[in-house]
N, C-alpha and C positions, 0 to 999 in steps of 0.2 A: 508332547514330544516322544517321537520314537525312540526306541531302545538302538543302539548301534548292532549289526550283528557280532557274535560272538564266533571265535575260532574254536575249534574243538578241544584245544588244550585249556582255553580258558572256560569252556562250558564244562569239562571236567573237574577242573580246580574250584570252580566255583559250586558244584553241586555235591563233589565228593564221589563221583564215577570215576571210571577209569577210562583212559581213553580205549583201552581195548573193548571195554561195553560199550561205549557209543558207536564203534566201530561194527560190533557184532550188531548192533539195532539196526544200522544200516544196512549190513550185510543179509539181513533176513527180512528188509522192508519194513521194519517196525517205527524207525525213526529216522529219516532220511533228511539232509540238511538241504534248506531251499537253495542256498547258493553256492557257488563254487567261485573263488579268484581266479584270474586267468593262469596262473601259476598250479590251478588245482588243487588250494587250499578249502576245506569244507568252512562254510559259513552258516552258522545257524542264527534263525530269525527269532524274533518273539513268539511268533506262531509255533516254530519248533520247539521252544522252550516249554510253552504251555502243553503240548502234545508230550514232552517228557515227564511233566508233572504229572499228567494223566497216567502216564505209564507208571509212575514210581508210587502212586495212590493204589491203583489197581494190584500192583506187586506185593504191597504192604497187606491188602484184603486176600491175599493168597492164591491170585489167578495166574495161571502159566500164560507166557509169553504168547503163545499160541490162542489163547482164550483173551487175552488183551487186545491183540491185533483184529480178534472177529468183533470186540465190543468198539473199539475205536473206528472200524471201516462201516459200523451201522449207520445210516442215513438219520439225524438225528440225535445221536449220542453226545451229549454236551458237556463241557467241563464242570457245570454245577452237578450233573448227575454222578460223576467221579467221587466230587468233593462229598456230597451228601452220603453215599454210600461210604467212604471212609469216616466221615463223622460216626455214622452209626455204627462201624467196628470199633472206633476208638471207645464209644461211648460203653459198648458190650465190655472192652478192656479194662475201663475203669471201674465197671461194677465186679468184674471178678478179682481187681486189685482190691477191692473194698473188701469183698469176702475173705480175701487174703489175710487182710490186716486182721479183721474179726478173728481167723484161726489162729494166727500167730498171739493175739492177745489172750486167746484162750490158754496158750501153751505157756504163756509168760505167768499167768495165772495159778497153773499147777506147778510150776517151778517156784514162784513166790510162797505159795502154801508148804513148801518144803516136802512135798510128797515124791516118792520114788520113782524118778525119770530120768533116764541114761542120758550122757551127753550123745552119744550114739543114735540112741530112738530118737533124740532131738534134731539132730544134723540130717538123718533120713528122713524125717517127717518133712521139715522144710525143703530138703531138696526136690521131694516128691510134690510139694506143694506148687514150688516154684515152676519146675518143669510140667507140671499137667495142668494145673488151675488156672495158670495164667493164659493158656492157649484154648483149653477146649472148655466146653461149658458142663454143667453137671449131668447133663442128658448124655452127652459125648461121652464122659468118664465114665459112667454106669455102663454105657455101649460096650467099651473097650473092656472094663472090667469083665463083662458077661463072655466076651470072646476069649478073653486070657484064661479064662477058666473053664472053657470049652475045650480050647487046644490044649491044658494039661501044661505042667512044667517041663516036661520033656521035649515037647514041640517048642516051646519058648526058647530054650537053649539051642534047639536046632536052628532057630531062625536067627538068633543072635550070632551063632556061627558063618551062618550062611550071609549076614550083614559084612561081616569081617571079611570073608571070602570075595566078595563082589567088590569091596573098595580096594582090596589086594590085586583084583584080575583087573580093575579099572586104572588104577596106577600103572600097571604092568604096561596094558595097551598105550596109555598115553607117553610113556617114556619110551615106548618102540616110536612113537611120532603117528601113530593112527589119529586120524581126525575124529571129530565127534559124531560123525555120521556116518562112520566107516561099518562095514558088516560086524567085524567083530565086537566093537563097541556097542552096536546096537542089540546083538544078543545078551550081552550083559545087562543094557538098559531092561529087554525083555523080563529077565529074571528078576530087576527090582521090581517091576510093575506087579511083578506076580506077588511079591513079600509084601509091596505096600497095600495089593488090594485085600491079602489075608489079612491084614493088621486093621486096616478103615473097613472092611465089608464092602467095600465101593460107597461110602457113604460121603457124599461130596464134601459135607460141612466139616467132618472130620479130616479129609485128605488137605482141604485148606488151612486148617488148624495146623495140621503136621508140618505143611509146607512153611507157614509162619514160624512155627517153633525152630526147624532147622536153620531159616533164614536169620533169625534174631539172636540164638542163644549159639554161641560158639562152642560151649560146651558139650553139646549136642553132637554138633558136627564131629569134633575130635574124639568122641567115643571111640571110634573104629579107624582113628589115624586119619579121617576126612581132612585134609589141611584147605586152605583158602584156593590153593592152585586146583587141586583135585576137585574143590565143591563149584569153582567155576566151571572147570571141564564136565564136570556131569550135569550142570545145567544147562549147557550147550547141547549135550546129547541127548536129554531128555525133553528138549523145547520143541 
């Protein structure tokens, strides 16, 4: 028995996405509803929902919306391929979580033995592990460490300040009513890309991990005041 088409509000409610996001996907040609009612209401078919699942899986893998569109438009690119890619990434994350557990057990052992480890050190260690090892492979972490050492502490502080300024500038443009694709906003995006390239060394694997971390960990996004509304605006600007 075929499922009845879903209105945009119903689809948003059942998937946890916002209506605004679904409208944006239609606007950029990523997910257009198969049908419209006589009164113009969007109606999403089972095939549309299947495509949305692929989009969500590929987003979880760190693909940009532009990359997702390219994948889905390839002849022969199937839902099975998307699921297998997602499964592969999840297994990778599970392995990293297991390593994280082993590290935490080691810290617990130190504490049980009564050795002198401060609470501050413990919390800092857990924070670094949570934010980094969950998303980056050991090889990627080593590459990032070497790049940070090459930059030096002064350059690292300058990069932190640059990110804070970028978010302030982006919020100001958003509040002025500038669109995500406007020239002033795209100039800020250019600065963002330069900082991202400096951090990742243009390594696509590290960039995907960075995107995943920003998407999944709200604490990372809010470090520089990047609230949900600004995060969504930046996503549209960079897509």
